[in-house]
SEFINU-627212 format. One record per residue (C-alpha): x, y, z; residue in three letters; residue number from 1. Coordinates in Angstrom, 1 decimal, decimal comma. Layout:
N
+--------+--------+--------+-----+-----+
!      x !      y !      z !   r !   k !
+--------+--------+--------+-----+-----+
!      X !      Y !      Z ! ala ! NUM !
...
+--------+--------+--------+-----+-----+
This chain:
371
+--------+--------+--------+-----+-----+
!      x !      y !      z !   r !   k !
+--------+--------+--------+-----+-----+
!    7,2 !  -30,3 !  -18,6 ! met !   1 !
!    9,4 !  -27,1 !  -18,3 ! ile !   2 !
!    6,9 !  -24,9 !  -20,0 ! lys !   3 !
!    4,1 !  -26,3 !  -18,0 ! gly !   4 !
!    6,0 !  -25,6 !  -14,7 ! leu !   5 !
!    6,9 !  -22,1 !  -15,9 ! leu !   6 !
!    3,3 !  -21,4 !  -16,8 ! arg !   7 !
!    2,1 !  -22,6 !  -13,4 ! phe !   8 !
!    4,7 !  -20,5 !  -11,5 ! ile !   9 !
!    4,0 !  -17,3 !  -13,4 ! ile !  10 !
!    0,2 !  -17,9 !  -13,1 ! ala !  11 !
!    0,5 !  -18,3 !   -9,3 ! val !  12 !
!    2,6 !  -15,2 !   -8,9 ! ile !  13 !
!    0,0 !  -13,1 !  -10,8 ! phe !  14 !
!   -2,9 !  -14,7 !   -8,9 ! ile !  15 !
!   -1,2 !  -14,1 !   -5,5 ! leu !  16 !
!   -0,3 !  -10,5 !   -6,4 ! ser !  17 !
!   -3,8 !   -9,8 !   -7,5 ! gly !  18 !
!   -5,4 !  -11,5 !   -4,5 ! phe !  19 !
!   -3,5 !   -9,5 !   -1,8 ! val !  20 !
!   -4,6 !   -6,3 !   -3,6 ! lys !  21 !
!   -8,1 !   -7,5 !   -4,2 ! ala !  22 !
!   -8,5 !   -8,1 !   -0,4 ! val !  23 !
!   -7,5 !   -4,4 !    0,2 ! asp !  24 !
!   -8,5 !   -2,5 !   -3,0 ! leu !  25 !
!   -9,0 !    0,8 !   -1,1 ! val !  26 !
!   -5,4 !    0,5 !    0,2 ! gly !  27 !
!   -4,2 !   -0,2 !   -3,4 ! phe !  28 !
!   -6,2 !    2,9 !   -4,6 ! ser !  29 !
!   -4,2 !    5,0 !   -2,2 ! phe !  30 !
!   -1,1 !    3,8 !   -3,9 ! lys !  31 !
!   -2,6 !    4,8 !   -7,3 ! met !  32 !
!   -3,4 !    8,2 !   -5,9 ! glu !  33 !
!    0,3 !    8,6 !   -5,2 ! glu !  34 !
!    1,1 !    7,9 !   -8,9 ! tyr !  35 !
!   -1,4 !   10,5 !  -10,0 ! phe !  36 !
!   -0,3 !   13,1 !   -7,5 ! ser !  37 !
!    1,6 !   16,3 !   -8,7 ! pro !  38 !
!    4,9 !   14,9 !   -7,2 ! ala !  39 !
!    4,8 !   11,9 !   -9,6 ! val !  40 !
!    2,8 !   12,0 !  -12,9 ! phe !  41 !
!    1,1 !   15,3 !  -12,0 ! asn !  42 !
!   -2,4 !   14,1 !  -13,0 ! met !  43 !
!   -4,5 !   15,1 !  -10,1 ! pro !  44 !
!   -7,7 !   14,9 !  -12,1 ! phe !  45 !
!   -7,4 !   11,1 !  -12,1 ! phe !  46 !
!   -7,1 !   10,8 !   -8,4 ! glu !  47 !
!  -10,8 !   10,6 !   -7,9 ! lys !  48 !
!  -10,8 !    7,6 !  -10,3 ! phe !  49 !
!   -8,1 !    5,8 !   -8,4 ! ala !  50 !
!  -10,4 !    3,2 !   -7,0 ! leu !  51 !
!  -11,8 !    2,4 !  -10,4 ! leu !  52 !
!   -8,4 !    2,1 !  -12,0 ! phe !  53 !
!   -7,4 !   -0,2 !   -9,0 ! ser !  54 !
!  -10,4 !   -2,5 !   -9,6 ! ile !  55 !
!   -9,6 !   -2,8 !  -13,4 ! ile !  56 !
!   -5,9 !   -3,5 !  -12,8 ! val !  57 !
!   -6,5 !   -6,1 !  -10,1 ! val !  58 !
!   -9,3 !   -7,8 !  -12,1 ! met !  59 !
!   -7,0 !   -8,1 !  -15,1 ! leu !  60 !
!   -4,2 !   -9,4 !  -12,9 ! glu !  61 !
!   -6,4 !  -12,0 !  -11,3 ! leu !  62 !
!   -8,4 !  -13,2 !  -14,2 ! phe !  63 !
!   -5,6 !  -13,3 !  -16,7 ! leu !  64 !
!   -3,4 !  -15,2 !  -14,1 ! gly !  65 !
!   -6,2 !  -17,7 !  -13,6 ! phe !  66 !
!   -6,7 !  -18,1 !  -17,3 ! met !  67 !
!   -3,0 !  -18,8 !  -17,7 ! leu !  68 !
!   -3,2 !  -21,4 !  -14,9 ! leu !  69 !
!   -6,2 !  -23,1 !  -16,7 ! leu !  70 !
!   -4,5 !  -22,7 !  -20,1 ! lys !  71 !
!   -7,5 !  -20,8 !  -21,5 ! leu !  72 !
!   -7,3 !  -18,6 !  -24,7 ! lys !  73 !
!   -3,4 !  -18,9 !  -24,3 ! leu !  74 !
!   -2,4 !  -16,6 !  -27,1 ! lys !  75 !
!   -4,7 !  -13,8 !  -25,9 ! phe !  76 !
!   -3,8 !  -14,4 !  -22,2 ! thr !  77 !
!   -0,1 !  -14,3 !  -22,7 ! leu !  78 !
!   -0,3 !  -11,3 !  -24,9 ! ser !  79 !
!   -2,4 !   -9,4 !  -22,4 ! ala !  80 !
!   -0,1 !  -10,4 !  -19,5 ! leu !  81 !
!    2,9 !   -9,2 !  -21,4 ! ile !  82 !
!    1,2 !   -5,8 !  -21,9 ! val !  83 !
!    0,3 !   -5,7 !  -18,2 ! leu !  84 !
!    3,8 !   -6,5 !  -17,2 ! cys !  85 !
!    5,2 !   -3,8 !  -19,4 ! ile !  86 !
!    2,8 !   -1,3 !  -17,7 ! phe !  87 !
!    3,9 !   -2,4 !  -14,3 ! phe !  88 !
!    7,5 !   -2,4 !  -15,3 ! gly !  89 !
!    7,2 !    1,3 !  -16,4 ! phe !  90 !
!    5,6 !    2,3 !  -13,1 ! leu !  91 !
!    8,2 !    0,5 !  -11,0 ! thr !  92 !
!   11,1 !    1,8 !  -13,0 ! phe !  93 !
!    9,8 !    5,4 !  -12,7 ! tyr !  94 !
!    9,4 !    4,9 !   -9,0 ! ser !  95 !
!   12,8 !    3,5 !   -8,6 ! ala !  96 !
!   14,7 !    5,9 !  -10,9 ! tyr !  97 !
!   13,1 !    9,1 !   -9,6 ! phe !  98 !
!   12,5 !    7,7 !   -6,0 ! asn !  99 !
!    9,0 !    9,1 !   -5,9 ! val ! 100 !
!    6,8 !    6,1 !   -4,7 ! val ! 101 !
!    8,8 !    4,0 !   -2,2 ! thr ! 102 !
!    6,4 !    1,0 !   -2,2 ! asp ! 103 !
!    4,5 !    0,2 !   -5,4 ! cys ! 104 !
!    2,1 !   -2,0 !   -3,5 ! gly ! 105 !
!    2,6 !   -4,9 !   -5,9 ! cys ! 106 !
!    1,8 !   -7,4 !   -3,1 ! phe ! 107 !
!   -0,2 !   -5,0 !   -1,0 ! gly ! 108 !
!    0,8 !   -5,0 !    2,7 ! asp ! 109 !
!    1,6 !   -8,7 !    2,7 ! ala ! 110 !
!    5,0 !   -8,4 !    1,2 ! ile ! 111 !
!    7,0 !   -5,1 !    1,0 ! lys ! 112 !
!    9,3 !   -4,6 !   -2,0 ! phe ! 113 !
!   11,6 !   -1,6 !   -2,6 ! thr ! 114 !
!   11,1 !    0,1 !   -6,0 ! pro ! 115 !
!   14,2 !   -1,6 !   -7,5 ! trp ! 116 !
!   13,1 !   -5,0 !   -6,2 ! gln ! 117 !
!    9,7 !   -4,5 !   -7,8 ! ser ! 118 !
!   11,2 !   -3,5 !  -11,1 ! phe ! 119 !
!   13,5 !   -6,6 !  -11,2 ! ile ! 120 !
!   10,5 !   -8,7 !  -10,4 ! lys ! 121 !
!    8,6 !   -7,2 !  -13,3 ! asp ! 122 !
!   11,5 !   -7,8 !  -15,7 ! ile ! 123 !
!   11,9 !  -11,4 !  -14,6 ! val ! 124 !
!    8,2 !  -12,0 !  -15,1 ! leu ! 125 !
!    8,2 !  -10,2 !  -18,5 ! leu ! 126 !
!   11,1 !  -12,5 !  -19,6 ! ala ! 127 !
!    9,3 !  -15,5 !  -18,4 ! gly ! 128 !
!    6,1 !  -14,5 !  -20,3 ! leu ! 129 !
!    8,0 !  -13,9 !  -23,5 ! ile ! 130 !
!    9,7 !  -17,4 !  -23,2 ! ile ! 131 !
!    6,2 !  -19,0 !  -22,6 ! leu ! 132 !
!    4,9 !  -17,2 !  -25,7 ! phe ! 133 !
!    7,7 !  -18,6 !  -27,8 ! ile ! 134 !
!    7,4 !  -22,1 !  -26,3 ! leu ! 135 !
!    3,6 !  -22,2 !  -26,9 ! tyr ! 136 !
!    3,8 !  -20,6 !  -30,4 ! lys ! 137 !
!    3,2 !  -23,8 !  -32,2 ! lys ! 138 !
!    0,0 !  -24,4 !  -30,3 ! glu ! 139 !
!   -1,4 !  -21,1 !  -31,4 ! phe ! 140 !
!   -1,6 !  -22,3 !  -34,9 ! arg ! 141 !
!   -3,8 !  -25,3 !  -33,9 ! lys ! 142 !
!   -7,5 !  -24,9 !  -33,2 ! lys ! 143 !
!   -8,2 !  -23,8 !  -29,6 ! asp ! 144 !
!   -7,3 !  -26,6 !  -27,2 ! ser ! 145 !
!  -10,7 !  -26,5 !  -25,7 ! tyr ! 146 !
!  -12,7 !  -26,2 !  -28,9 ! gly ! 147 !
!  -15,6 !  -28,4 !  -29,8 ! tyr ! 148 !
!  -14,0 !  -31,0 !  -32,0 ! asn ! 149 !
!  -15,4 !  -33,8 !  -29,8 ! asn ! 150 !
!  -17,5 !  -34,3 !  -26,7 ! asp ! 151 !
!  -14,5 !  -34,8 !  -24,4 ! arg ! 152 !
!  -12,8 !  -31,5 !  -25,4 ! lys ! 153 !
!  -16,1 !  -29,7 !  -25,2 ! glu ! 154 !
!  -16,8 !  -31,0 !  -21,7 ! ser ! 155 !
!  -13,2 !  -30,2 !  -20,6 ! ser ! 156 !
!  -13,5 !  -26,6 !  -22,0 ! gly ! 157 !
!  -16,8 !  -25,9 !  -20,4 ! lys ! 158 !
!  -15,6 !  -27,2 !  -17,0 ! phe ! 159 !
!  -12,7 !  -24,9 !  -17,0 ! lys ! 160 !
!  -14,9 !  -21,9 !  -17,8 ! tyr ! 161 !
!  -17,2 !  -22,9 !  -14,9 ! tyr ! 162 !
!  -14,2 !  -22,8 !  -12,6 ! ile ! 163 !
!  -13,2 !  -19,4 !  -13,9 ! leu ! 164 !
!  -16,7 !  -18,2 !  -13,3 ! gly ! 165 !
!  -16,7 !  -19,5 !   -9,7 ! ala ! 166 !
!  -13,3 !  -18,0 !   -9,1 ! phe ! 167 !
!  -14,5 !  -14,6 !  -10,4 ! ser ! 168 !
!  -17,5 !  -14,6 !   -8,1 ! leu ! 169 !
!  -15,4 !  -15,3 !   -5,0 ! val ! 170 !
!  -12,9 !  -12,6 !   -6,0 ! met ! 171 !
!  -15,8 !  -10,1 !   -6,6 ! ile ! 172 !
!  -17,2 !  -10,9 !   -3,2 ! tyr ! 173 !
!  -13,9 !  -10,4 !   -1,5 ! ile ! 174 !
!  -13,3 !   -7,1 !   -3,3 ! met ! 175 !
!  -16,8 !   -5,8 !   -2,5 ! thr ! 176 !
!  -16,3 !   -6,6 !    1,2 ! gln ! 177 !
!  -13,0 !   -4,7 !    1,3 ! gly ! 178 !
!  -14,5 !   -1,7 !   -0,4 ! ile ! 179 !
!  -17,8 !   -1,5 !    1,6 ! met ! 180 !
!  -16,4 !   -2,6 !    4,9 ! his ! 181 !
!  -12,8 !   -3,5 !    5,8 ! glu ! 182 !
!  -10,5 !   -6,2 !    4,2 ! pro ! 183 !
!  -11,5 !   -9,7 !    5,0 ! leu ! 184 !
!   -7,9 !  -10,5 !    5,6 ! ile ! 185 !
!   -5,8 !   -7,8 !    7,3 ! asp ! 186 !
!   -2,2 !   -7,8 !    6,3 ! phe ! 187 !
!   -1,5 !   -4,5 !    8,0 ! arg ! 188 !
!    0,4 !   -3,9 !   11,2 ! asp ! 189 !
!   -2,8 !   -2,6 !   12,8 ! tyr ! 190 !
!   -4,7 !   -5,9 !   12,7 ! lys ! 191 !
!   -7,0 !   -6,7 !   15,6 ! ile ! 192 !
!   -4,9 !   -8,3 !   18,4 ! gly ! 193 !
!   -1,9 !   -6,0 !   17,8 ! thr ! 194 !
!   -0,6 !   -4,4 !   21,0 ! asn ! 195 !
!    0,5 !   -0,8 !   20,1 ! leu ! 196 !
!    2,2 !   -0,3 !   23,4 ! lys ! 197 !
!    4,4 !   -3,4 !   22,8 ! thr ! 198 !
!    5,1 !   -2,4 !   19,3 ! glu ! 199 !
!    6,2 !    1,1 !   20,4 ! lys ! 200 !
!    8,6 !   -0,5 !   22,9 ! glu ! 201 !
!   10,1 !   -2,6 !   20,2 ! lys ! 202 !
!   10,6 !    0,4 !   17,9 ! ile ! 203 !
!   12,2 !    2,4 !   20,8 ! asn ! 204 !
!   14,6 !   -0,5 !   21,7 ! lys ! 205 !
!   15,8 !   -0,9 !   18,1 ! asn ! 206 !
!   15,2 !    2,3 !   16,2 ! pro ! 207 !
!   16,3 !    2,8 !   12,6 ! ser ! 208 !
!   19,3 !    5,2 !   12,2 ! glu ! 209 !
!   19,6 !    7,8 !    9,6 ! tyr ! 210 !
!   22,4 !   10,1 !    8,7 ! lys ! 211 !
!   22,3 !   13,4 !    6,8 ! thr ! 212 !
!   24,5 !   13,7 !    3,7 ! phe ! 213 !
!   25,3 !   17,3 !    2,7 ! tyr ! 214 !
!   25,8 !   18,3 !   -0,9 ! ser ! 215 !
!   28,8 !   20,7 !   -0,8 ! leu ! 216 !
!   29,9 !   22,8 !   -3,7 ! lys ! 217 !
!   33,4 !   24,4 !   -3,9 ! asn ! 218 !
!   32,8 !   28,0 !   -4,9 ! gln ! 219 !
!   36,3 !   28,2 !   -6,5 ! lys ! 220 !
!   36,5 !   25,0 !   -8,5 ! thr ! 221 !
!   32,8 !   24,2 !   -8,9 ! gly ! 222 !
!   33,4 !   20,6 !   -7,5 ! glu ! 223 !
!   30,5 !   19,0 !   -5,8 ! val ! 224 !
!   30,9 !   16,3 !   -3,1 ! val ! 225 !
!   28,5 !   14,4 !   -0,8 ! lys ! 226 !
!   29,6 !   14,3 !    2,9 ! val ! 227 !
!   27,8 !   12,7 !    5,8 ! asn ! 228 !
!   27,1 !   14,6 !    8,9 ! gln ! 229 !
!   29,9 !   13,1 !   11,0 ! asp ! 230 !
!   32,6 !   13,7 !    8,4 ! asp ! 231 !
!   31,3 !   17,3 !    7,9 ! tyr ! 232 !
!   31,8 !   18,0 !   11,6 ! ile ! 233 !
!   35,3 !   16,3 !   11,7 ! lys ! 234 !
!   36,7 !   18,0 !    8,5 ! glu ! 235 !
!   37,1 !   21,6 !    9,4 ! thr ! 236 !
!   38,0 !   22,5 !    5,8 ! gln ! 237 !
!   34,2 !   22,2 !    5,0 ! tyr ! 238 !
!   33,0 !   24,8 !    7,5 ! trp ! 239 !
!   36,0 !   26,9 !    8,8 ! glu ! 240 !
!   35,9 !   30,6 !    8,2 ! glu ! 241 !
!   36,9 !   31,4 !    4,6 ! gly ! 242 !
!   36,2 !   27,9 !    3,4 ! ser ! 243 !
!   35,2 !   27,7 !   -0,4 ! pro ! 244 !
!   32,8 !   24,8 !    0,4 ! trp ! 245 !
!   29,1 !   25,8 !    0,8 ! lys ! 246 !
!   26,1 !   23,6 !    1,5 ! ile ! 247 !
!   23,7 !   23,5 !   -1,5 ! glu ! 248 !
!   20,3 !   24,2 !   -0,2 ! glu ! 249 !
!   17,6 !   21,7 !   -0,9 ! gly ! 250 !
!   20,0 !   18,9 !   -2,0 ! lys ! 251 !
!   20,8 !   17,3 !    1,4 ! asn ! 252 !
!   19,7 !   13,7 !    1,8 ! glu ! 253 !
!   18,7 !   11,6 !    4,8 ! ser ! 254 !
!   20,0 !    8,1 !    4,3 ! val ! 255 !
!   19,2 !    5,0 !    6,3 ! leu ! 256 !
!   22,4 !    3,5 !    7,8 ! val ! 257 !
!   20,9 !    1,0 !   10,2 ! lys ! 258 !
!   17,5 !   -0,6 !    9,8 ! glu ! 259 !
!   15,8 !   -1,2 !   13,1 ! gly ! 260 !
!   12,5 !   -2,8 !   14,0 ! tyr ! 261 !
!   10,2 !   -2,3 !   11,1 ! lys ! 262 !
!    6,5 !   -1,4 !   11,8 ! ser ! 263 !
!    4,0 !    1,1 !   10,4 ! glu ! 264 !
!    3,1 !    1,8 !   14,1 ! ile ! 265 !
!    6,1 !    4,2 !   14,1 ! val ! 266 !
!    3,6 !    6,5 !   12,4 ! lys ! 267 !
!    1,1 !    6,3 !   15,2 ! phe ! 268 !
!    1,5 !    9,8 !   16,7 ! lys ! 269 !
!   -1,6 !   11,7 !   17,8 ! ile ! 270 !
!   -1,5 !   15,4 !   18,9 ! glu ! 271 !
!   -4,1 !   17,7 !   20,5 ! asp ! 272 !
!   -5,0 !   20,9 !   18,5 ! pro ! 273 !
!   -2,2 !   22,8 !   20,4 ! ser ! 274 !
!    0,5 !   20,3 !   19,1 ! gly ! 275 !
!    1,1 !   18,4 !   22,3 ! ala ! 276 !
!    1,5 !   14,7 !   21,7 ! glu ! 277 !
!   -1,2 !   12,5 !   23,5 ! ile ! 278 !
!   -0,3 !    9,1 !   22,0 ! thr ! 279 !
!    0,9 !    7,7 !   25,4 ! glu ! 280 !
!   -2,3 !    8,6 !   27,2 ! ser ! 281 !
!   -4,3 !    6,8 !   24,6 ! ile ! 282 !
!   -2,3 !    3,6 !   24,4 ! ile ! 283 !
!   -2,0 !    3,5 !   28,2 ! asn ! 284 !
!   -5,7 !    4,0 !   28,9 ! ala ! 285 !
!   -7,6 !    0,9 !   30,2 ! pro ! 286 !
!  -10,0 !    1,6 !   27,4 ! lys ! 287 !
!   -9,8 !    4,1 !   24,6 ! ala ! 288 !
!  -12,2 !    4,7 !   21,7 ! ile ! 289 !
!  -10,8 !    6,7 !   18,8 ! val ! 290 !
!  -12,8 !    7,9 !   15,9 ! val ! 291 !
!  -10,6 !    8,5 !   12,9 ! phe ! 292 !
!  -11,2 !   10,4 !    9,6 ! ser ! 293 !
!   -8,7 !   11,0 !    6,9 ! tyr ! 294 !
!  -11,1 !   13,0 !    4,7 ! his ! 295 !
!  -13,4 !   14,8 !    7,3 ! pro ! 296 !
!  -15,0 !   17,0 !    4,8 ! lys ! 297 !
!  -16,4 !   13,9 !    3,0 ! glu ! 298 !
!  -18,1 !   12,5 !    6,1 ! val ! 299 !
!  -21,9 !   13,0 !    6,2 ! pro ! 300 !
!  -23,0 !   15,1 !    9,1 ! ala ! 301 !
!  -25,7 !   12,7 !   10,3 ! asp ! 302 !
!  -23,1 !    9,8 !   10,4 ! leu ! 303 !
!  -20,7 !   11,9 !   12,4 ! leu ! 304 !
!  -23,6 !   12,8 !   14,8 ! gln ! 305 !
!  -24,6 !    9,1 !   15,3 ! lys ! 306 !
!  -21,0 !    7,9 !   15,9 ! val ! 307 !
!  -20,3 !   10,7 !   18,4 ! glu ! 308 !
!  -23,5 !    9,9 !   20,3 ! ala ! 309 !
!  -22,6 !    6,2 !   20,5 ! lys ! 310 !
!  -19,0 !    6,6 !   21,7 ! val ! 311 !
!  -20,2 !    9,2 !   24,2 ! asn ! 312 !
!  -22,5 !    6,6 !   25,7 ! ala ! 313 !
!  -19,5 !    4,3 !   26,5 ! gln ! 314 !
!  -18,8 !    5,0 !   30,2 ! lys ! 315 !
!  -15,2 !    5,0 !   31,5 ! gly ! 316 !
!  -13,5 !    5,1 !   28,1 ! ala ! 317 !
!  -11,0 !    7,7 !   26,9 ! leu ! 318 !
!  -12,6 !    9,2 !   23,8 ! ile ! 319 !
!  -11,0 !   11,2 !   21,0 ! tyr ! 320 !
!  -11,9 !   12,2 !   17,5 ! gly ! 321 !
!   -8,7 !   12,2 !   15,3 ! val ! 322 !
!   -8,6 !   13,8 !   11,8 ! ser ! 323 !
!   -6,7 !   16,2 !    9,7 ! thr ! 324 !
!   -9,0 !   19,1 !   10,8 ! asp ! 325 !
!   -9,1 !   20,3 !   14,5 ! pro ! 326 !
!  -12,7 !   21,2 !   14,1 ! asn ! 327 !
!  -14,1 !   17,9 !   12,7 ! thr ! 328 !
!  -15,9 !   16,6 !   15,9 ! phe ! 329 !
!  -18,5 !   18,5 !   17,8 ! lys ! 330 !
!  -19,1 !   16,6 !   21,0 ! thr ! 331 !
!  -15,9 !   14,6 !   21,5 ! ile ! 332 !
!  -12,3 !   15,9 !   22,0 ! lys ! 333 !
!  -10,5 !   16,7 !   18,7 ! asn ! 334 !
!   -7,0 !   15,4 !   18,0 ! ala ! 335 !
!   -4,8 !   15,6 !   14,9 ! met ! 336 !
!   -2,9 !   13,0 !   12,9 ! met ! 337 !
!   -1,3 !   12,8 !    9,5 ! asp ! 338 !
!   -3,8 !   11,7 !    6,9 ! gly ! 339 !
!   -1,4 !    9,1 !    5,4 ! thr ! 340 !
!   -0,9 !    7,6 !    8,9 ! gly ! 341 !
!   -4,7 !    7,4 !    9,4 ! ile ! 342 !
!   -5,1 !    5,6 !    6,1 ! lys ! 343 !
!   -2,6 !    3,0 !    7,2 ! thr ! 344 !
!   -4,7 !    2,0 !   10,2 ! ile ! 345 !
!   -8,0 !    1,4 !    8,4 ! ala ! 346 !
!   -9,6 !    2,0 !    5,0 ! arg ! 347 !
!  -13,0 !    3,3 !    6,0 ! ser ! 348 !
!  -13,8 !    7,0 !    6,4 ! asn ! 349 !
!  -14,6 !    7,4 !    9,2 ! pro ! 350 !
!  -13,7 !    4,4 !   11,3 ! phe ! 351 !
!  -13,7 !    3,5 !   15,0 ! val ! 352 !
!  -10,6 !    2,0 !   16,8 ! leu ! 353 !
!  -11,1 !    0,5 !   20,2 ! ile ! 354 !
!   -8,1 !   -0,1 !   22,5 ! leu ! 355 !
!   -7,7 !   -1,8 !   25,8 ! glu ! 356 !
!   -4,3 !   -1,1 !   27,5 ! asn ! 357 !
!   -2,9 !   -0,4 !   24,0 ! gly ! 358 !
!   -4,2 !   -3,6 !   22,4 ! lys ! 359 !
!   -6,5 !   -3,3 !   19,4 ! ile ! 360 !
!   -9,7 !   -5,2 !   20,3 ! val ! 361 !
!  -12,0 !   -3,9 !   17,6 ! asp ! 362 !
!  -11,8 !   -1,8 !   14,4 ! lys ! 363 !
!  -15,0 !   -1,0 !   12,4 ! gln ! 364 !
!  -16,2 !    1,4 !    9,7 ! pro ! 365 !
!  -18,3 !    4,0 !   11,5 ! ala ! 366 !
!  -21,4 !    3,1 !    9,5 ! lys ! 367 !
!  -21,1 !   -0,5 !   10,8 ! asp ! 368 !
!  -20,3 !    0,7 !   14,4 ! tyr ! 369 !
!  -23,5 !    2,7 !   14,7 ! val ! 370 !
!  -25,9 !   -0,1 !   13,4 ! lys ! 371 !
+--------+--------+--------+-----+-----+
């Protein structure tokens, strides 16, 4: 009873974790790119294979989790999940200890974990899998539970494989839709129906507060202390003339002291090529059509031409092309936004966002928009 319940709980966790990533594989690949970046593991060569790695990891997580749920090939399944959990544990520990990837994407955009929370989750899962392996060890010595000793076992075993096959086909369809178009289920803050103007107001009313902590070194004694910005100003010993205390360059930290309203929409900031912010004019317009591209150099010229022609035909709309390059668009106004911020809104490159008084009414890949 206990081992059956534990097996069910762990299997469901892996399936849910895999499912939210399967829905948004491109988003998970962005997270993989972070791990391969020079700032983390310094393996930029693998960045172009991030989507392939994401597919492999998610398929393993999904199918092994479902095999555990069905109690199929139990020794192999538990062994593989233990290895997978060790792999995840290494990534999350590295992220937490070195503070390099602040969100591992373990549950996609559905549930946000800090790096240390993710690491603890992986350790708990690993412990649970090891306990399961020990509890089921006696069964490993027996012939496979779904072997072909009799017609009943043969029928039961085949049926479970049919279920696994059907589950696999559904997951492959969901993953393909997310890669070719947009996620079938949108867990992001930019889902259709979100009012950016309202979200901006909530953020402004309850902003997160940060304080700068200075790293100060005593030039006489070599002592190093961390002092927040308020105490630094109050304590004249740290900055008065002749003070032995000096700020260590590059070692200051910005620390969250009050968490406000959390929303990715805090990153929705659009500027014209001169650097003037135009976000308010876009979210206050009766209708705004914005074409986004986070990798403008990878967009085919004919697709860009088609999407510009179609948006220019929309009368009465405020139209902008937003990318990381001020010379991307030829017939519509260019604007700028951080590439990471653009990736947060949609996964296609390029894509079209349609707003009405700040409310997202449509969001499509450009290739679907021009059909």
